[in-house]
NUDREN-713795 format. One line per field, with one value per residue (C-alpha): residue in one letter; z, x, y. Coordinates in steps of 0.2 Angstrom, whole numbers, padded with zeros to 4 digits. Layout:
res	[A|...];
up	[Z|...];
east	[X|...];
north	[Y|...];
***
This chain:
res	[M|L|T|I|K|V|L|R|G|Q|I|R|G|L|K|G|V|T|I|D|F|H|Y|P|I|K|A|I|A|G|R|N|G|S|C|K|T|T|V|L|A|L|S|A|C|A|F|H|N|K|S|N|S|F|K|L|P|G|R|K|H|P|Y|Y|T|F|S|D|F|F|I|Q|T|K|E|E|S|K|L|G|D|I|A|I|D|Y|Q|I|L|H|N|N|W|R|I|T|K|H|N|A|N|K|A|G|S|R|W|Q|L|R|R|K|K|A|G|S|R|W|N|K|Y|D|S|R|V|P|R|T|V|V|F|L|G|V|E|R|I|V|P|H|A|E|R|S|V|S|K|S|Y|K|G|R|F|Q|P|A|T|D|H|G|W|E|D|S|V|R|V|T|V|G|K|I|L|G|T|N|Y|T|S|F|S|Y|S|R|Y|A|R|Y|R|L|P|I|V|A|K|N|D|L|K|V|Y|S|G|F|N|M|G|T|G|E|H|S|L|F|E|L|F|S|I|I|H|E|C|P|D|G|S|L|I|L|I|D|E|I|E|L|G|L|H|E|K|A|Q|E|K|L|I|E|E|L|N|K|I|C|E|K|R|K|F|Q|I|I|C|T|T|H|S|S|R|I|I|E|S|L|P|P|E|G|R|I|F|V|E|R|I|C|D|Q|T|T|I|I|P|E|I|S|P|A|Y|A|T|G|K|L|S|G|R|L|N|V|E|L|D|I|V|V|E|D|E|A|A|Q|L|I|V|E|T|V|L|D|N|E|L|R|S|R|T|K|V|L|P|I|G|S|A|T|A|V|M|R|Y|L|S|A|K|Y|K|E|Y|T|Y|K|Q|D|G|T|I|E|L|C|V|I|F|D|G|D|Q|A|P|K|K|S|E|H|I|R|Q|F|L|N|S|L|E|K|L|N|D|T|E|K|E|K|A|K|D|W|V|E|K|R|L|T|F|L|P|G|N|D|W|T|E|L|W|I|I|K|P|N|N|K|E|A|F|Y|E|R|F|Q|R|E|F|Q|M|S|N|A|A|V|D|E|M|L|D|S|A|F|R|A|G|K|H|N|E|F|H|E|V|A|K|I|L|I|L|D|Y|K|V|V|A|S|H|L|I|K|S|A|F|E|S|E|P|E|E|S|K|K|L|L|T];
up	[-0002|-0003|-0002|-0009|-0002|-0008|0007|0003|-0012|-0030|-0038|-0057|-0059|-0044|-0028|-0015|-0021|-0012|-0024|-0018|-0024|-0015|-0028|-0037|-0053|-0055|-0072|-0072|-0087|-0093|-0104|-0109|-0098|-0083|-0073|-0074|-0075|-0060|-0049|-0055|-0048|-0033|-0031|-0035|-0020|-0006|-0006|0000|-0003|0002|-0009|-0013|-0018|-0037|-0048|-0066|-0077|-0078|-0062|-0049|-0031|-0030|-0025|-0034|-0026|-0032|-0040|-0053|-0060|-0055|-0062|-0066|-0078|-0074|-0085|-0073|-0057|-0044|-0032|-0016|-0001|-0002|0008|0003|0014|0013|0019|0017|0027|0031|0041|0052|0058|0069|0086|0091|0109|0098|0089|0099|0083|0070|0057|0050|0040|0046|0038|0033|0028|0014|0013|0006|0013|-0005|-0008|0004|0001|0002|0019|0025|0012|0021|0035|0019|0019|0012|-0005|-0022|-0035|-0054|-0064|-0083|-0095|-0111|-0119|-0115|-0135|-0141|-0152|-0152|-0170|-0164|-0148|-0154|-0140|-0143|-0165|-0158|-0148|-0160|-0162|-0145|-0137|-0132|-0124|-0106|-0094|-0092|-0075|-0075|-0080|-0100|-0101|-0093|-0100|-0118|-0114|-0106|-0122|-0135|-0127|-0129|-0144|-0151|-0157|-0154|-0148|-0144|-0136|-0128|-0120|-0117|-0125|-0115|-0115|-0100|-0092|-0110|-0114|-0134|-0133|-0144|-0150|-0159|-0168|-0172|-0191|-0181|-0190|-0173|-0173|-0160|-0152|-0168|-0177|-0167|-0165|-0151|-0141|-0143|-0138|-0122|-0120|-0117|-0106|-0094|-0089|-0086|-0076|-0068|-0064|-0057|-0046|-0029|-0024|-0017|-0027|-0037|-0053|-0063|-0080|-0090|-0105|-0103|-0119|-0132|-0146|-0144|-0152|-0143|-0140|-0133|-0123|-0115|-0114|-0104|-0091|-0089|-0087|-0076|-0064|-0062|-0059|-0044|-0039|-0037|-0032|-0023|-0036|-0035|-0054|-0057|-0077|-0087|-0102|-0116|-0119|-0118|-0120|-0105|-0096|-0100|-0093|-0076|-0065|-0057|-0043|-0054|-0064|-0059|-0072|-0068|-0075|-0076|-0076|-0074|-0063|-0052|-0052|-0049|-0048|-0051|-0046|-0054|-0069|-0080|-0098|-0106|-0094|-0099|-0116|-0121|-0109|-0118|-0134|-0130|-0135|-0120|-0122|-0113|-0101|-0095|-0104|-0092|-0098|-0091|-0098|-0105|-0109|-0091|-0081|-0095|-0089|-0070|-0072|-0083|-0072|-0054|-0062|-0060|-0075|-0074|-0072|-0089|-0097|-0094|-0097|-0109|-0105|-0115|-0116|-0122|-0117|-0107|-0094|-0106|-0118|-0106|-0101|-0119|-0123|-0106|-0113|-0130|-0120|-0108|-0123|-0133|-0115|-0116|-0133|-0133|-0114|-0120|-0132|-0124|-0114|-0098|-0094|-0080|-0077|-0067|-0067|-0062|-0042|-0046|-0054|-0037|-0032|-0050|-0047|-0048|-0063|-0073|-0067|-0074|-0089|-0090|-0090|-0100|-0115|-0113|-0118|-0112|-0099|-0089|-0067|-0066|-0082|-0076|-0059|-0067|-0078|-0061|-0051|-0067|-0069|-0051|-0049|-0066|-0058|-0048|-0046|-0044|-0028|-0025|-0024|-0039|-0056|-0053|-0059|-0045|-0032|-0038|-0040|-0022|-0011|0006|0011|-0001|0006|-0008|-0022|-0015|-0013|-0033|-0039|-0028|-0035|-0053|-0057|-0042|-0036|-0019|-0009|-0015|-0034|-0032|-0021|-0036|-0049|-0040|-0041|-0056|-0063|-0051|-0058|-0075|-0073|-0075|-0085|-0092|-0075|-0082|-0096|-0088|-0077|-0092|-0099|-0083|-0085|-0104|-0103|-0112|-0106|-0103|-0094|-0081|-0080|-0073|-0060|-0055|-0052|-0044|-0031|-0026|-0026|-0014|-0003|-0002|-0002|0000|-0013|-0026|-0015|-0016|-0036|-0038|-0030];
east	[-0001|0007|-0001|0005|0001|0006|0003|0011|0017|0016|0029|0025|0008|0004|-0005|-0016|-0018|-0019|-0018|-0019|-0012|-0021|-0020|-0005|-0006|-0011|-0013|-0012|-0023|-0024|-0021|-0002|0002|-0011|0005|0005|0026|0026|0017|0029|0042|0035|0031|0050|0057|0043|0057|0077|0087|0103|0121|0122|0103|0098|0102|0098|0114|0120|0113|0123|0113|0101|0085|0080|0080|0068|0086|0084|0067|0066|0077|0080|0091|0093|0080|0067|0056|0065|0055|0046|0042|0035|0029|0022|0018|0020|0008|0016|0012|0029|0034|0048|0045|0060|0051|0051|0043|0027|0025|0030|0023|0037|0022|0008|0001|0014|0016|0033|0035|0047|0050|0059|0062|0065|0083|0087|0088|0076|0075|0082|0084|0090|0075|0066|0056|0069|0064|0069|0061|0064|0058|0058|0054|0053|0068|0068|0060|0073|0081|0100|0099|0096|0108|0123|0132|0125|0130|0149|0149|0142|0157|0162|0146|0151|0140|0135|0132|0113|0104|0092|0077|0079|0070|0056|0056|0056|0040|0031|0037|0033|0013|0012|0017|0009|0027|0036|0055|0065|0078|0084|0100|0111|0126|0138|0149|0155|0138|0129|0117|0109|0096|0100|0083|0080|0064|0055|0061|0078|0082|0094|0093|0100|0091|0097|0082|0071|0053|0051|0039|0050|0063|0055|0046|0063|0069|0055|0053|0071|0073|0057|0065|0083|0071|0068|0052|0042|0050|0041|0041|0034|0034|0030|0017|0018|0008|0023|0027|0013|-0003|-0017|-0021|-0001|-0004|-0020|-0010|0005|-0007|-0011|0007|0011|-0004|0002|0019|0012|0001|0014|0028|0020|0025|0017|0017|0010|0011|0005|-0004|-0015|-0022|-0041|-0037|-0025|-0038|-0051|-0040|-0038|-0053|-0059|-0046|-0033|-0037|-0036|-0038|-0027|-0035|-0028|-0041|-0032|-0019|-0030|-0028|-0042|-0040|-0052|-0050|-0060|-0062|-0072|-0064|-0077|-0077|-0057|-0057|-0069|-0058|-0042|-0052|-0061|-0078|-0085|-0094|-0108|-0109|-0127|-0144|-0157|-0172|-0188|-0206|-0211|-0200|-0207|-0196|-0182|-0183|-0182|-0168|-0157|-0160|-0155|-0139|-0124|-0113|-0102|-0116|-0124|-0108|-0108|-0126|-0139|-0158|-0171|-0190|-0197|-0216|-0227|-0223|-0228|-0216|-0200|-0203|-0202|-0187|-0178|-0183|-0173|-0159|-0155|-0155|-0143|-0135|-0132|-0126|-0115|-0107|-0093|-0103|-0118|-0120|-0126|-0141|-0156|-0175|-0181|-0201|-0211|-0219|-0235|-0227|-0218|-0233|-0234|-0214|-0218|-0231|-0218|-0203|-0217|-0218|-0201|-0198|-0215|-0207|-0190|-0199|-0193|-0182|-0177|-0178|-0159|-0161|-0177|-0167|-0153|-0165|-0175|-0160|-0152|-0170|-0171|-0155|-0156|-0175|-0180|-0192|-0193|-0200|-0217|-0235|-0239|-0234|-0219|-0225|-0240|-0223|-0217|-0232|-0237|-0224|-0224|-0214|-0215|-0202|-0188|-0203|-0207|-0187|-0184|-0199|-0197|-0179|-0183|-0198|-0204|-0220|-0226|-0229|-0247|-0243|-0235|-0248|-0260|-0249|-0247|-0265|-0268|-0255|-0264|-0282|-0273|-0273|-0261|-0243|-0251|-0245|-0228|-0237|-0250|-0236|-0227|-0243|-0243|-0228|-0227|-0211|-0204|-0208|-0191|-0187|-0203|-0201|-0183|-0187|-0201|-0189|-0175|-0186|-0197|-0179|-0169|-0185|-0182|-0163|-0164|-0172|-0159|-0146|-0156|-0160|-0139|-0135];
north	[0003|0017|0034|0053|0067|0083|0094|0112|0121|0112|0101|0104|0103|0094|0103|0098|0080|0065|0046|0030|0014|0000|-0012|-0021|-0015|0004|0013|0031|0039|0055|0069|0074|0090|0084|0077|0058|0057|0068|0054|0040|0050|0056|0036|0033|0045|0035|0023|0019|0006|-0004|0003|-0017|-0017|-0021|-0004|-0002|-0003|0015|0021|0028|0025|0009|0021|0036|0055|0071|0076|0062|0069|0087|0096|0116|0125|0145|0149|0142|0146|0135|0123|0133|0127|0108|0093|0077|0065|0046|0033|0017|-0001|-0008|-0022|-0018|0002|0010|0010|0027|0034|0037|0022|0004|-0007|-0010|-0017|-0007|0009|0026|0040|0047|0066|0073|0092|0105|0123|0135|0136|0119|0101|0090|0080|0063|0050|0036|0037|0031|0012|0002|-0006|-0009|0003|0003|0016|0016|0030|0031|0029|0011|0007|0016|0001|-0003|0001|0020|0021|0027|0017|0002|0002|0010|-0006|-0019|-0028|-0030|-0040|-0057|-0071|-0068|-0081|-0086|-0083|-0097|-0086|-0083|-0097|-0089|-0073|-0082|-0089|-0075|-0062|-0076|-0078|-0059|-0057|-0073|-0078|-0094|-0091|-0105|-0096|-0078|-0073|-0058|-0054|-0039|-0025|-0018|-0011|-0015|-0029|-0034|-0047|-0063|-0071|-0087|-0091|-0110|-0107|-0106|-0087|-0078|-0058|-0048|-0031|-0020|-0029|-0032|-0019|-0008|-0018|-0034|-0027|-0018|-0033|-0041|-0027|-0026|-0045|-0048|-0031|-0039|-0055|-0049|-0039|-0045|-0052|-0034|-0023|-0008|-0006|0011|0011|0028|0025|0004|0002|0010|0000|-0015|-0017|-0019|-0038|-0037|-0024|-0035|-0049|-0041|-0036|-0051|-0060|-0043|-0047|-0066|-0060|-0047|-0063|-0075|-0061|-0046|-0035|-0018|-0010|0008|0013|0028|0027|0034|0016|0011|-0009|-0006|0003|-0010|-0024|-0020|-0019|-0002|-0002|-0004|0014|0032|0048|0063|0079|0095|0112|0127|0126|0113|0095|0081|0064|0051|0036|0017|0028|0018|0013|0023|0037|0039|0035|0050|0061|0057|0059|0075|0065|0060|0044|0037|0023|0024|0025|0030|0026|0034|0035|0054|0070|0077|0063|0064|0083|0079|0067|0079|0092|0083|0076|0085|0090|0077|0062|0073|0070|0050|0044|0051|0049|0039|0043|0027|0028|0019|0007|-0005|0000|0003|-0016|-0021|-0011|-0018|-0035|-0031|-0024|-0040|-0053|-0040|-0039|-0059|-0061|-0047|-0042|-0032|-0020|-0016|-0001|-0002|0005|0008|0013|0024|0024|0037|0036|0029|0014|0008|-0004|-0010|-0016|-0034|-0034|-0024|-0039|-0053|-0044|-0043|-0060|-0066|-0057|-0066|-0083|-0101|-0097|-0113|-0108|-0104|-0093|-0082|-0083|-0074|-0062|-0058|-0053|-0042|-0031|-0031|-0021|-0008|-0004|0010|0026|0042|0051|0052|0039|0047|0051|0064|0080|0077|0078|0092|0105|0098|0101|0096|0114|0128|0138|0132|0138|0155|0158|0155|0164|0178|0177|0175|0181|0191|0183|0183|0169|0172|0172|0156|0147|0151|0145|0128|0126|0131|0117|0106|0109|0108|0086|0075|0079|0094|0103|0110|0115|0126|0132|0138|0147|0156|0163|0167|0157|0140|0125|0119|0132|0133|0114|0118|0129|0117|0104|0111|0119|0104|0093|0107|0106|0086|0086|0069|0064|0070|0062|0045|0045|0050|0037];
***
């Protein structure tokens, strides 16, 4: 477990945020400039390590400091006063006068005053951390050092994990590798593979994704159990099926060896391959950073593309119910949902049964949906469910129980025991109506009472239209004011609907 909390100051674009990493693999999605890589850097700086522990080739130390990531030229503004708190689950804390327990979850503060250095690196919790940036995908054919030494690489002694890496990369890429090894010169290494046609080739002739996978899984096998692996833009060089297989293999390794992996991504397939607790979205609006945990793949993809995707269809009876639901939803939920007026309650249940048939045959491609009936339909809930089941036809008992459970979870009701317009114009408490109509239309309390009484006399489903006539205003504008007043009078009802 790792939690990062920026308490004071700003580091790049991050300030005043809390980010939790409680799932073995966590993907951080977000647009360019949203500080995804900054989050990886802060994660790397949470831990320390012994001088003889594992480190990547070319690194001086087997741990990371803020100076590894946060570098300013003389033209750039210097980092100001910063405080970052890390909550870490650890089994060997130092015993102090404030804490007698060696195991548990505790906070460690990292701080830097303007013009000074970060405090007490060696007091951090020991852990092997590896940061794999985008330079890992640069093929050897584009590395000047590798090309300079191409004639000096010599076969190296195997470590015993090469076969495991060969098999894993083969599964991800759908390729039958017959051998994998490294040739080395000084601190540099060059992968050598053979395929089932006995063709042997080196990293100079590998694809970008192929090379990055051999390097990633070799590093994983070199690291001790319980390590933290940080990967920037994990999907680089990989097609979508390979991305999905990569997450599958990393999940196995995390479970077996207690690894924790945090990665950044722009890929919808990576996000889809992880459960909700394995996803977060980082969003910057002006100078504020928002962390959206457990984001759905559709919502994340929509935010990345700038074209918001609908995640949930909300089925209602008529236009009035559509206005009510859309008025109560906040801006975020409106952007993620679509409210569909279908018609009568019978028509709604027929539509729902058709969508269930589609759902059972095409689960991956079907948008989720729910039904929100008017309040007067609540006593008929059992009748509606029976109609739904009858529409499906030829279900055995197990299938019928599964379908019943599906529909019950997706069926709810607007407030009141009558049709919803009546609940809105006959409030228990009129104070919100008085305040709003006095503010917006300069109406007295008595005029509001008369307006609501006229709406009641207009008859079923004509209430909003009657008020629109009285105020000489557009129907939807009037309906919005009435709906907001009703739900402000009974705020618990709006909370229930949002939930």
